[in-house]
NUTI-54343 format. One record per atom (N, C-alpha, C): residue number from 1; residue in one letter; atom name; x, y, z. Coordinates in nm, 2 decimals, m for minus. Each point is the difference from the previous one (the first is absolute). Example, Ala and Ser with C-alpha at 12.3 -4.5 7.8 and 13.67 -1.06 7.14 Angstrom:
NUTI-54343
nr,rest,atom,X,Y,Z
1,A,N,1.32,m0.57,0.78
1,A,CA,m0.09,0.12,0.00
1,A,C,0.09,0.12,0.00
2,S,N,m0.04,0.11,m0.07
2,S,CA,0.09,0.11,0.00
2,S,C,m0.08,0.11,0.08
END
This chain:
NUTI-54343
nr,rest,atom,X,Y,Z
1,Q,N,m0.04,m0.35,0.07
1,Q,CA,m0.04,0.09,0.10
1,Q,C,0.06,0.14,m0.04
2,V,N,m0.08,0.11,0.01
2,V,CA,0.04,0.13,m0.03
2,V,C,m0.01,0.08,0.13
3,R,N,0.11,0.07,0.03
3,R,CA,0.01,0.09,0.11
3,R,C,m0.01,0.14,m0.04
4,L,N,m0.09,0.07,0.05
4,L,CA,m0.03,0.14,m0.04
4,L,C,0.03,0.10,0.11
5,V,N,0.05,0.12,m0.05
5,V,CA,0.03,0.11,0.09
5,V,C,m0.06,0.13,m0.06
6,E,N,m0.09,0.06,0.08
6,E,CA,m0.05,0.13,m0.04
6,E,C,0.08,0.12,0.05
7,S,N,m0.02,0.11,m0.07
7,S,CA,0.07,0.12,0.05
7,S,C,m0.09,0.12,m0.06
8,G,N,0.03,0.12,0.05
8,G,CA,m0.06,0.12,m0.05
8,G,C,m0.12,0.06,0.07
9,G,N,m0.04,m0.07,0.10
9,G,CA,m0.11,0.06,0.08
9,G,C,0.04,0.13,0.08
10,G,N,m0.10,0.06,0.05
10,G,CA,0.03,0.13,0.08
10,G,C,m0.13,0.07,0.03
11,S,N,0.02,0.13,0.03
11,S,CA,m0.11,0.09,0.04
11,S,C,m0.01,0.11,m0.10
12,V,N,m0.12,0.03,m0.05
12,V,CA,m0.02,0.11,m0.09
12,V,C,m0.13,0.06,0.03
13,Q,N,m0.01,0.13,m0.05
13,Q,CA,m0.13,0.07,0.01
13,Q,C,m0.09,m0.05,m0.11
14,P,N,m0.13,0.02,0.02
14,P,CA,m0.10,m0.03,m0.10
14,P,C,0.04,0.07,m0.13
15,G,N,m0.01,m0.08,m0.11
15,G,CA,0.03,0.06,m0.13
15,G,C,0.15,m0.03,m0.04
16,G,N,0.07,m0.05,0.09
16,G,CA,0.14,m0.04,m0.02
16,G,C,0.02,m0.13,m0.07
17,S,N,0.13,m0.03,m0.03
17,S,CA,0.03,m0.12,m0.07
17,S,C,0.10,m0.09,0.07
18,L,N,0.00,m0.12,m0.01
18,L,CA,0.10,m0.10,0.04
18,L,C,0.02,m0.10,m0.10
19,R,N,0.12,m0.06,0.00
19,R,CA,0.03,m0.12,m0.09
19,R,C,0.05,m0.11,0.09
20,L,N,m0.07,m0.11,0.00
20,L,CA,0.03,m0.12,0.07
20,L,C,0.08,m0.09,m0.10
21,S,N,0.10,m0.07,0.05
21,S,CA,0.07,m0.09,m0.08
21,S,C,0.01,m0.14,0.08
22,C,N,0.01,m0.10,m0.08
22,C,CA,0.00,m0.14,0.05
22,C,C,0.11,m0.07,m0.08
23,A,N,0.09,m0.05,0.08
23,A,CA,0.11,m0.07,m0.07
23,A,C,0.00,m0.15,0.05
24,A,N,0.04,m0.09,m0.09
24,A,CA,0.01,m0.14,0.04
24,A,C,0.14,m0.03,0.04
25,S,N,0.03,m0.02,0.13
25,S,CA,0.13,m0.02,0.04
25,S,C,0.05,m0.15,m0.01
26,V,N,m0.11,m0.08,m0.01
26,V,CA,0.02,m0.14,m0.03
26,V,C,m0.10,m0.04,m0.10
27,G,N,0.04,m0.08,m0.10
27,G,CA,m0.09,m0.04,m0.11
27,G,C,m0.02,0.11,m0.10
28,H,N,m0.09,m0.03,m0.09
28,H,CA,m0.03,0.09,m0.11
28,H,C,m0.15,0.03,m0.02
29,L,N,m0.03,0.12,m0.04
29,L,CA,m0.13,0.04,m0.02
29,L,C,m0.05,m0.04,m0.14
30,D,N,0.09,m0.04,m0.09
30,D,CA,m0.03,m0.01,m0.14
30,D,C,m0.13,m0.07,m0.04
31,Y,N,m0.03,m0.11,0.07
31,Y,CA,m0.11,m0.09,m0.04
31,Y,C,m0.12,0.02,0.09
32,H,N,0.00,0.10,0.09
32,H,CA,m0.10,0.01,0.10
32,H,C,m0.08,0.13,m0.03
33,A,N,m0.13,m0.01,0.01
33,A,CA,m0.08,0.12,0.01
33,A,C,0.03,0.06,0.14
34,A,N,0.00,0.13,0.01
34,A,CA,0.04,0.07,0.12
34,A,C,m0.11,0.10,0.04
35,G,N,m0.02,0.02,0.13
35,G,CA,m0.10,0.09,0.04
35,G,C,0.04,0.08,0.11
36,W,N,m0.07,0.11,0.02
36,W,CA,0.01,0.09,0.12
36,W,C,m0.13,m0.01,0.08
37,F,N,0.02,m0.01,0.13
37,F,CA,m0.11,m0.01,0.09
37,F,C,0.02,0.11,0.11
38,R,N,m0.10,0.03,0.07
38,R,CA,0.01,0.09,0.11
38,R,C,m0.09,m0.04,0.12
39,Q,N,0.04,0.04,0.12
39,Q,CA,m0.08,m0.03,0.11
39,Q,C,0.01,0.11,0.10
40,A,N,m0.12,0.06,0.02
40,A,CA,m0.02,0.11,0.10
40,A,C,m0.03,m0.06,0.14
41,P,N,0.02,0.07,0.10
41,P,CA,m0.03,m0.06,0.14
41,P,C,m0.14,m0.04,0.01
42,G,N,m0.03,m0.12,0.05
42,G,CA,m0.13,m0.04,0.02
42,G,C,m0.08,m0.05,m0.13
43,K,N,0.07,0.00,m0.11
43,K,CA,m0.06,m0.03,m0.12
43,K,C,0.06,m0.13,m0.07
44,E,N,m0.06,m0.06,m0.09
44,E,CA,0.05,m0.12,m0.07
44,E,C,0.10,0.05,m0.10
45,R,N,0.09,m0.09,m0.03
45,R,CA,0.10,0.03,m0.11
45,R,C,m0.08,0.01,m0.13
46,E,N,0.03,0.11,m0.07
46,E,CA,m0.07,0.03,m0.13
46,E,C,0.10,0.00,m0.12
47,G,N,m0.05,m0.06,m0.10
47,G,CA,0.08,0.00,m0.13
47,G,C,m0.01,0.13,m0.06
48,V,N,0.12,0.06,m0.04
48,V,CA,0.00,0.13,m0.06
48,V,C,0.02,m0.01,m0.15
49,S,N,0.09,m0.08,m0.04
49,S,CA,0.04,m0.01,m0.14
49,S,C,0.07,m0.13,m0.03
50,C,N,0.00,m0.04,m0.13
50,C,CA,0.07,m0.13,m0.04
50,C,C,0.05,0.02,m0.14
51,I,N,0.12,m0.06,m0.02
51,I,CA,0.06,0.01,m0.13
51,I,C,0.04,m0.14,m0.05
52,S,N,m0.04,m0.04,m0.11
52,S,CA,0.03,m0.13,m0.05
52,S,C,0.14,m0.01,m0.05
53,S,N,0.05,m0.12,m0.01
53,S,CA,0.14,m0.02,m0.04
53,S,C,0.02,0.00,m0.15
54,F,N,m0.09,m0.07,m0.07
54,F,CA,0.02,m0.03,m0.14
54,F,C,m0.02,0.13,m0.09
55,D,N,m0.11,0.07,0.03
55,D,CA,m0.03,0.11,m0.09
55,D,C,0.00,0.13,0.07
56,G,N,0.03,0.00,0.13
56,G,CA,0.00,0.13,0.07
56,G,C,m0.13,0.06,0.02
57,S,N,m0.11,m0.07,m0.02
57,S,CA,m0.14,0.05,0.02
57,S,C,m0.02,0.04,0.15
58,T,N,m0.07,0.11,0.02
58,T,CA,m0.01,0.05,0.14
58,T,C,m0.15,0.01,0.04
59,H,N,m0.02,0.00,0.13
59,H,CA,m0.13,0.00,0.06
59,H,C,0.01,0.09,0.12
60,Y,N,m0.11,0.08,0.03
60,Y,CA,0.00,0.09,0.11
60,Y,C,m0.14,m0.01,0.07
61,V,N,0.01,0.02,0.13
61,V,CA,m0.13,0.01,0.07
61,V,C,m0.05,0.14,m0.03
62,D,N,m0.13,0.02,0.00
62,D,CA,m0.07,0.12,m0.05
62,D,C,0.05,0.12,0.07
63,S,N,0.03,m0.01,0.13
63,S,CA,0.03,0.11,0.08
63,S,C,0.14,0.06,m0.03
64,V,N,0.08,m0.07,m0.08
64,V,CA,0.13,0.06,m0.03
64,V,C,0.02,0.02,m0.15
65,K,N,m0.10,m0.04,m0.08
65,K,CA,0.01,0.02,m0.14
65,K,C,0.02,0.15,m0.04
66,G,N,0.10,0.02,m0.09
66,G,CA,0.03,0.14,m0.05
66,G,C,0.10,0.06,0.10
67,R,N,0.03,m0.06,0.11
67,R,CA,0.09,0.07,0.09
67,R,C,0.13,m0.09,0.02
68,F,N,m0.02,m0.13,0.00
68,F,CA,0.12,m0.09,0.02
68,F,C,0.03,m0.07,m0.13
69,T,N,0.13,m0.03,m0.01
69,T,CA,0.05,m0.07,m0.12
69,T,C,0.10,m0.11,0.04
70,I,N,m0.03,m0.12,m0.03
70,I,CA,0.09,m0.11,0.03
70,I,C,0.09,m0.03,m0.12
71,S,N,0.12,m0.04,0.02
71,S,CA,0.09,m0.04,m0.10
71,S,C,0.10,m0.10,0.04
72,R,N,0.06,m0.06,m0.09
72,R,CA,0.10,m0.10,0.04
72,R,C,0.12,0.00,m0.10
73,D,N,0.12,m0.03,0.05
73,D,CA,0.12,m0.01,m0.08
73,D,C,0.06,m0.14,0.03
74,N,N,m0.03,m0.10,m0.09
74,N,CA,0.04,m0.13,0.02
74,N,C,0.15,m0.01,0.00
75,A,N,0.07,0.08,m0.08
75,A,CA,0.14,0.00,m0.01
75,A,C,0.07,0.04,0.13
76,K,N,m0.07,0.08,0.07
76,K,CA,0.06,0.05,0.13
76,K,C,m0.07,m0.08,0.12
77,N,N,m0.09,m0.08,m0.04
77,N,CA,m0.07,m0.08,0.11
77,N,C,m0.07,0.09,0.10
78,T,N,m0.07,0.10,m0.05
78,T,CA,m0.07,0.09,0.09
78,T,C,m0.13,0.04,m0.06
79,M,N,m0.09,0.05,0.09
79,M,CA,m0.12,0.06,m0.05
79,M,C,m0.03,0.12,0.09
80,S,N,m0.08,0.09,m0.05
80,S,CA,m0.03,0.13,0.07
80,S,C,m0.14,0.03,0.00
81,L,N,m0.04,0.09,0.09
81,L,CA,m0.13,0.06,0.01
81,L,C,0.01,0.15,0.01
82,Q,N,m0.03,0.07,m0.11
82,Q,CA,0.01,0.15,0.01
82,Q,C,m0.14,0.05,0.05
83,M,N,0.00,0.07,0.11
83,M,CA,m0.13,0.05,0.06
83,M,C,0.00,0.15,m0.01
84,N,N,m0.09,0.05,m0.07
84,N,CA,m0.02,0.15,m0.01
84,N,C,m0.13,0.04,0.06
85,N,N,m0.02,0.13,0.03
85,N,CA,m0.12,0.06,0.05
85,N,C,m0.04,m0.09,0.12
86,L,N,0.08,m0.03,0.10
86,L,CA,m0.03,m0.08,0.11
86,L,C,m0.10,0.07,0.09
87,K,N,m0.08,m0.09,0.06
87,K,CA,m0.11,0.04,0.08
87,K,C,0.02,m0.06,0.14
88,P,N,m0.06,0.06,0.11
88,P,CA,0.01,m0.06,0.13
88,P,C,m0.04,m0.14,0.00
89,E,N,m0.10,m0.04,m0.08
89,E,CA,m0.05,m0.13,0.01
89,E,C,0.09,m0.11,m0.07
90,D,N,0.11,0.05,m0.06
90,D,CA,0.11,m0.08,m0.05
90,D,C,0.10,m0.05,0.11
91,T,N,m0.02,0.06,0.12
91,T,CA,0.09,m0.03,0.11
91,T,C,m0.01,m0.15,0.03
92,A,N,0.11,m0.07,0.00
92,A,CA,0.00,m0.14,0.04
92,A,C,0.15,m0.06,m0.01
93,V,N,0.01,m0.12,0.04
93,V,CA,0.13,m0.07,m0.03
93,V,C,m0.02,m0.07,m0.14
94,Y,N,0.09,0.03,m0.08
94,Y,CA,0.00,m0.06,m0.14
94,Y,C,0.09,m0.12,m0.01
95,Y,N,m0.05,m0.10,m0.06
95,Y,CA,0.08,m0.12,m0.03
95,Y,C,0.00,m0.04,m0.14
96,C,N,0.12,m0.05,m0.04
96,C,CA,0.00,m0.06,m0.14
96,C,C,0.00,m0.15,0.02
97,A,N,m0.05,m0.07,m0.11
97,A,CA,m0.02,m0.14,0.01
97,A,C,0.01,m0.06,m0.14
98,T,N,0.04,m0.12,m0.01
98,T,CA,m0.01,m0.08,m0.12
98,T,C,m0.09,m0.12,0.01
99,G,N,m0.06,m0.03,m0.11
99,G,CA,m0.09,m0.13,0.00
99,G,C,0.06,m0.11,m0.08
100,P,N,m0.05,m0.12,0.02
100,P,CA,0.05,m0.12,m0.07
100,P,C,m0.06,0.00,m0.14
101,F,N,m0.01,0.11,m0.07
101,F,CA,m0.07,0.01,m0.13
101,F,C,0.07,0.11,m0.07
102,G,N,0.00,0.00,m0.13
102,G,CA,0.06,0.10,m0.08
102,G,C,m0.10,0.12,m0.04
103,R,N,m0.12,m0.03,0.00
103,R,CA,m0.10,0.09,m0.04
103,R,C,m0.09,0.03,0.13
104,C,N,m0.03,0.13,0.01
104,C,CA,m0.08,0.04,0.12
104,C,C,m0.14,m0.07,m0.01
105,P,N,m0.04,m0.06,0.10
105,P,CA,m0.13,m0.06,0.00
105,P,C,m0.11,0.10,0.01
106,S,N,m0.12,m0.04,m0.03
106,S,CA,m0.12,0.09,0.01
106,S,C,m0.02,0.05,0.15
107,D,N,0.04,m0.09,0.09
107,D,CA,m0.01,0.04,0.14
107,D,C,0.13,0.04,0.06
108,Y,N,0.08,0.08,m0.08
108,Y,CA,0.13,0.04,0.04
108,Y,C,0.00,0.08,0.14
109,N,N,m0.11,0.05,0.03
109,N,CA,m0.01,0.07,0.13
109,N,C,m0.01,m0.09,0.12
110,N,N,m0.01,m0.13,m0.02
110,N,CA,m0.01,m0.10,0.11
110,N,C,0.15,m0.03,0.04
111,Y,N,0.04,0.05,0.12
111,Y,CA,0.13,m0.01,0.03
111,Y,C,0.04,m0.15,0.03
112,L,N,m0.10,m0.09,0.02
112,L,CA,0.03,m0.14,0.02
112,L,C,0.06,m0.07,m0.12
113,R,N,m0.02,0.07,m0.12
113,R,CA,0.05,m0.07,m0.12
113,R,C,0.15,0.02,m0.01
114,F,N,0.06,0.10,0.07
114,F,CA,0.14,0.03,m0.02
114,F,C,0.08,m0.08,0.11
115,R,N,0.12,m0.03,m0.04
115,R,CA,0.08,m0.09,0.09
115,R,C,0.12,0.06,0.06
116,N,N,0.07,0.09,m0.07
116,N,CA,0.12,0.06,0.05
116,N,C,m0.02,0.15,0.03
117,W,N,0.04,0.04,0.12
117,W,CA,m0.03,0.13,0.05
117,W,C,0.12,0.07,0.05
118,G,N,0.00,0.14,m0.02
118,G,CA,0.10,0.08,0.06
118,G,C,m0.04,0.03,0.15
119,Q,N,0.08,0.08,0.06
119,Q,CA,m0.02,0.03,0.15
119,Q,C,m0.10,0.12,0.02
120,G,N,m0.02,0.08,m0.11
120,G,CA,m0.09,0.11,0.00
120,G,C,0.07,0.13,0.02
121,T,N,m0.06,0.11,m0.04
121,T,CA,0.06,0.13,0.02
121,T,C,m0.12,0.09,0.02
122,Q,N,0.02,0.09,0.10
122,Q,CA,m0.11,0.09,0.05
122,Q,C,m0.01,0.12,m0.09
123,V,N,m0.13,0.03,m0.04
123,V,CA,m0.03,0.12,m0.08
123,V,C,m0.10,0.08,0.09
124,T,N,0.03,0.12,0.03
124,T,CA,m0.08,0.09,0.08
124,T,C,m0.03,0.13,m0.08
125,V,N,m0.13,0.02,m0.01
125,V,CA,m0.04,0.13,m0.07
125,V,C,m0.09,0.08,0.10
126,S,N,0.06,0.11,0.03
126,S,CA,m0.07,0.09,0.10
126,S,C,0.05,0.14,m0.02
127,G,N,m0.07,0.09,0.06
127,G,CA,0.05,0.14,0.00
127,G,C,m0.11,0.09,m0.02
END
């Protein structure tokens, strides 16, 4: 069992940046693919990005490509999501999660594939 805690959310103006962090307070991230998801009010939870454990390969949903960067530090048992050029449509609660697999699956944006979840952190882009 991996217990995850997110931090780094907040409110920014369009074009601004935020960095989200996810730490494993219990368990280890080492052998798990890890992902970031987001959920806006009235919408389904959406996969944003995934990073594999073994080779660090990354995947992004089209709407964030070129703006978001996922990374992980297995030695520190953390992963991050650097979000640049934020847009109002990025407003959502962001969650980190790990899957029972080391490599991101082709359907990494399917939140049902992931098992361990953080509590979420709010990101609001307005202004």
